[in-house]
C-alpha positions, 0 to 999 in steps of 0.5 A, a space after each residue: 429453508 432460507 430463500 436463495 439457499 440450494 442444498 444438495 446442489 450436484 455439480 459436475 467437475 472433471 467428470 465427478 459429481 460433488 455435493 455443494 451446500 452454498 448459495 449462488 455456487 457453480 462449477 466451471 473449468 475445475 473451479 467453484 464459483 461463488 457469487 453475490 449481487 456485486 461480484 463472483 470469485 473462483 476457488 480451486 475444486 480440490 477444496 470442494 469439501 473443505 471450505 465454508 462461505 459467509 456472505 455479509 455486508 456485500 462481501 464474500 468470506 472464505 473459511 477452512 472447515 478443518 481449522 474452524 472445527 478445531 477452534 482456530 477460526 479458520 478464516 482464510 480471506 475475504 473480498 468486499 466492495 467499498 464505495 468510499 475509500 475512507 470506509 476501508 482505510 486503516 482496515 487491519 489486513 485489508 488492501 485494495 486489489 482493483 475497482 468494481 463499477 456497477 451498472 449505474 457507474 458507481 465505483 467501488 474499491 475491491 478490498 482483499 481482507 486477510 487474517 491478522 492473527 493465526 487462524 489454524 492449529 499452529 501447534 500441529 501445523 497448517 492443514 493442507 486445505 487451509 494452505 490452499 484457501 489462503 494461497 487462493 486469496 493471494 491470487 483471487 483478484 485474477 478470478 473476480 468478475 462483476 455480476 448484474 452488469 457490474 464490471 471488475 477492473 483488476 488493479 485499477 486505481 492502484 498503479 502510479 502510471 494511471 494516477 499521477 499524469 497531471 502531477 508529473 505534467 505540472 512538475 515538468 512545466 515548472 522545471 522547464 519554465 524555471 519557476 522561482 523557489 517562492 512560486 514552487 513553494 506556493 504550488 506545494 513543490 520543492 524549491 530544490 528544482 530551482 536550485 538544481 536548475 542553476 547548475 544543470 543544463 539538462 535538468 530534466 535528466 537530473 530529476 525523476 520519478 518512481 511509484 511505490 506503495 509506501 504503506 501497504 494499502 495496495 495503492 502506489 505513491 508518487 516519489 519525485 527526486 534527484 537522480 543521484 548516487 551514494 547516500 542521496 540515491 532515492 532521495 525524494 523532494 516531493 511525495 504524492 498519494 491518493 485520497 478519495 481516488 484523487 492525487 494529493 501532495 503529502 510533503 516537500 523536502 530539501 537539501 537539509 530536509 530529505 525524505 526516503 521510503 523505507 522498505 518496511 513501510 515507513 517514510 524517513 525524514 533526514 534533517 540537519 541542523 548544523 555540524 553538530 546536529 542531525 537526525 532521522 524522524 520516522 513516519 507512517 503515511 496514513 492510508 487515504 490521507 496526507 498525514 505522516 504519523 510519527 513513530 520514532 526519532 533519532 538525533 545526534 546533538 552535540 550542542 545538547 550533550 557533547 560527551 554523549 550526543 545520542 538521543 531517542 524519542 517516541 514523542 518528537 513532535 513535542 520535542 521530548 527526547 531521551 539521552 541513550 548510549 550509542 549501542 542503544 541508539 545504533 540498535 534501534 536506528 538500524 531497523 530503519 536504515 534500509 531505504 528504497 534506493 529508487 532508480 528514478 525514471 528521468 523526466 526527460 523520458 516524458 517530454 516529446 521533442 
């Protein structure tokens, strides 16, 4: 018998005895607690005979026995700490859910890992036990506790209110002091704040901010833009993200070079090159990075082809475009037309009189 594995452990749950065969498990308040040297998680007691645990590389991974025995994997979810954000960035099925701080003060990102393919019998349907375990993973962040003097902080390092205060302060300073366009651009800020200041007496009421996780990694980005209506509602003139737990600038936009967050995890850049040329370039913001990774581009170009000015590109960074029918153009573009129309919070709400 391996060291640390206790077989036939008898636990009392709701007045009934059950047998559990995994290391470091306890029962409390109708739950089963599973621990390793960093943290513990809790599972509902009604799956006490239905799950198995794998502990590898400091993580805890939960499997459904029924699905696994049927040959469908049975992986329900996993939780694992990472000291460096770059270690889990772009991980399929992984997203940050909080931070763990050990007794030495080392910070770890706690990452929830979920299956990226079907792990149950999709022909005969999901077993009840798999459904319970998968759903437990959705709320597992609420059950995590640190072990050996470590402390877990749910959702820490993820919410914009905690991440971007200095960035917002700098923008407010720039707007109040009416920085020139050249200085704004030198400081990686949009020249549009200077333009808007020329025609708005209460400029701090005209510029606002919003937080939104634009790439699904669990960490909110900061969007700063004009408080507008119609097609301009939700326009972003500056976007910030977190890289190695520090706020960094991603991109600036302008009147003819506007950015919007799409509701399907994309960033869309609308541009205009004149009366007969305009387009939309679609990107994904790479996790733990400022890189906007190109996806697809749409262009209306009456200069290039007045009779059929519709172009599509999957390689627009190299200016490779395909002339397509209007029907194809509209069909492909419609996937990316539902923008997040932010209700920006005005900067004036952050300024103390």
